C-alpha positions in Angstrom: 0.1 0.0 0.2 1.2 3.5 -1.2 0.2 6.9 0.0 1.0 10.5 -0.8 -0.6 13.5 0.6 -0.2 16.8 2.2 1.4 17.2 5.9 -0.8 18.2 8.6 1.6 18.2 11.4 1.3 18.1 15.3 3.4 18.2 18.1 3.9 15.5 21.2 1.3 13.8 23.5 -1.5 14.5 21.5 -4.0 12.6 23.3 -7.4 11.0 22.4 -9.3 14.2 23.6 -7.3 16.1 21.3 -8.0 13.6 18.3 -11.8 13.5 19.1 -13.1 15.4 21.9 -15.0 13.7 24.8 -18.3 15.5 23.6 -18.8 13.6 20.6 -18.5 10.5 22.0 -22.0 9.7 22.0 -22.1 9.1 18.4 -20.2 5.8 16.5 -20.7 7.5 13.0 -17.5 7.7 11.2 -18.8 10.7 9.1 -19.6 12.4 12.1 -16.6 11.9 13.9 -14.8 13.0 11.1 -16.5 16.6 11.2 -14.9 17.1 14.7 -11.6 15.3 13.9 -8.4 16.9 15.8 -10.6 20.1 16.2 -9.3 20.4 19.9 -5.8 20.4 18.3 -6.3 22.6 15.4 -9.7 24.0 15.2 -9.0 24.3 11.1 -8.0 20.7 10.6 -11.8 19.5 9.7 -11.9 22.2 6.9 -8.6 21.6 5.8 -8.0 18.1 5.4 -8.3 16.6 2.3 -8.8 12.5 1.2 -5.1 11.2 1.1 -3.5 13.8 3.3 -1.2 12.7 5.9 -0.8 13.3 9.9 2.8 13.8 11.0 3.2 14.0 14.8 5.9 14.0 17.5 6.3 11.2 20.3 3.2 9.5 22.0 0.6 10.1 19.7 -3.0 8.9 20.8 -2.1 8.8 24.2 -4.9 9.1 26.9 -8.1 7.0 26.9 -8.7 3.8 24.7 -11.3 4.9 22.6 -11.6 3.4 19.2 -13.3 6.9 18.1 -9.7 8.3 17.8 -8.5 6.3 14.8 -12.1 6.0 13.3 -12.3 9.9 13.4 -8.9 10.0 11.9 -9.7 7.4 8.9 -12.9 8.7 8.2 -11.9 12.4 7.7 -9.7 10.8 4.6 -6.3 10.9 6.5 -4.4 8.0 4.6 -2.0 7.2 7.3 -0.1 8.6 10.4 3.7 9.1 10.8 4.8 9.5 14.4 7.9 9.4 16.4 6.0 6.8 18.6 2.2 5.9 19.4 0.4 5.2 22.8 0.3 1.5 22.5 -3.7 1.4 23.0 -4.0 3.9 20.0 -1.4 1.6 18.1 -3.4 -1.5 18.4 -7.0 0.3 17.8 -5.5 2.1 14.5 -4.7 -1.8 13.3 -7.9 -2.9 14.3 -9.8 -0.4 12.6 -7.2 -0.5 9.5 -5.8 2.8 9.8 -2.1 2.8 8.8 0.7 4.1 10.9 4.3 4.1 10.8 6.9 5.2 13.3 9.8 7.2 11.8 11.3 9.7 13.9 13.8 11.4 11.4 10.8 11.7 8.9 8.7 13.7 11.5 12.0 15.7 12.2 12.1 16.7 8.3 8.4 17.5 7.9 6.7 20.9 8.0 3.3 21.6 7.7 2.2 21.7 4.0 5.1 19.5 2.9 3.8 16.6 0.3 4.7 12.8 1.9 5.0 9.7 0.2 4.8 6.5 2.3 5.0 2.8 1.0 3.7 0.9 4.0 5.2 -2.5 2.4 8.7 -1.2 2.6 8.3 1.3 5.2 9.6 4.3 3.4 8.8 7.6 4.1 9.6 10.4 1.6 9.5 14.0 2.1 8.8 15.4 -1.5 9.9 18.7 -0.7 13.5 18.2 0.6 13.7 15.0 -1.6 15.0 13.2 1.8 13.8 9.4 2.1 13.5 7.8 5.5 13.1 4.2 6.7 10.6 3.0 9.1 10.2 -0.7 10.1 7.5 -2.0 8.1 4.6 -4.2 9.4 5.1 -8.0 9.1 2.8 -9.0 6.3 0.0 -10.5 8.0 -0.7 -6.9 9.6 -0.4 -5.2 6.3 -2.9 -7.8 5.2 -5.1 -6.8 8.4 -4.7 -2.8 7.4 -5.2 -3.7 3.5 -8.6 -5.3 4.5 -9.8 -2.1 6.4 -9.3 -3.7 9.6 -9.3 -6.7 12.1 -13.0 -7.6 11.4 -12.8 -7.2 7.8 -9.9 -9.4 7.8 -11.2 -12.0 9.5 -14.4 -12.1 7.6 -12.3 -12.9 4.2 -10.0 -15.0 5.7 -12.2 -18.0 6.0 
């Protein structure tokens, strides 16, 4: 799976309340969640994000509560993948479960600026900043996890596996 898109850059310790504020947790409708994605971290994000865009974040992205609403909101907003220095473990697992591609690559995060264009190859772990031409190497997921993401999440993967 390959993605390319415009970068939306965020700092460290972006918690699940910043990703999808608790006041919107009364719905599981992905499209409604998408309308409020990241609004407490960047009020303009829901209006600016376009399908295929990429979130770049510092360390500990997705810390806080274990709500699945957070990766669902990001995916429903059209974000193709998230590249961060590190992810909170529960967010990491929830992202895989719902099929939101994520990669850890500190060097790529350090090279990114808001509005850059990035290209990401999930199979190889290659992350490229198109503005600078720099290419970075993340550790790719093993094939079975890539298959989970390609199927759109764990439930879809299990449905199609049999």
